[in-house]
N, C-alpha and C positions, 0 to 999 in steps of 0.2 A: 553499807559502811562497816558493819560488824564483821561480815564475812571477809572483806578485803583486809580488815585489821588483823584478823587471825592469820591470814596468809602472809601479811607483812611481818608479823611477829615470828611466824614459823620459819620463814625463809630469809629473814633479814635481821631484825632487831634481836632475836634470841641469840643468834651467833655473836653479835657484838657484845651483848650483855654477858654471855659466858666467857668471852675473851677478857672482858673487864674484870669479872669476878676472879678469874685465874690470876690476872695481873695483881689485883688487890691482895689476894692470898699470898703472893710471893713477895710483897713489899715488906720492908722493915717496919718496925713499930711506928717510927716517926718518918714519914715520907712527905714529899711535896704534895700539896693539896690537889694539884692538877695531874698527878702521875697515874691516876687510876684509869685513864683512857689514853689510847694512842693519839698522836697528833691528827691522824686522818679522821678520827671521830669528832674532833673539834671542828674540822672543816665541814663534816656532815651536819653538825648542829648549826653552824653558821648558814649553810645552804638551806636548811629547813626553816630557820627564822626568816631568811630572805624570801623564800618561796611563800611562807605564811603571810608575809606583808604584801607580796604581789597578789596573792589570792584574795586577801582581805579588801584590797583596793581595786580589784578587777570588776568587770561587769558580769561575772558568772552568776547564775541564779543561786539563790540561797539554798535551794534544795540540793543542788550539786555540791555547794560548799559544805553543807551539813553532812553529806555523805563522806566527803574527803576528810573533814575534821573528825568525824566519828571513827573512821578507819584508822587514822593516825593515832587518835586518842586511845583506841582499843589496843593497838600494837604497843604503845608506850606503857599502858597500864599493865598489860600482860608481861612485858619485859621487866617492869619494876618488881613484879612478883618474884622473879628469879633472884634479885638482890635480897628481898625480904626473907626468902627461904634460907639464905646463908648467914643471916644474923645469928650471933651466939645467944 
């Protein structure tokens, strides 16, 4: 799970996070709350929530689910570190 999370971070989530950081940096002081992400990112979030619900209610073994959840959790945690690095 951890290894796949690092790969998901490296080749997916880190790119999205960097785009969002650049977008936030270019925003005026008072911008819309939802303008820090592209509309496609909101679709990705909705898809991830839906997939999470499908996995939660599926008959997949808990070992497999734990691996998937730890991979996604690792990728999200690593991606959030990019935001924290840019805090003033």
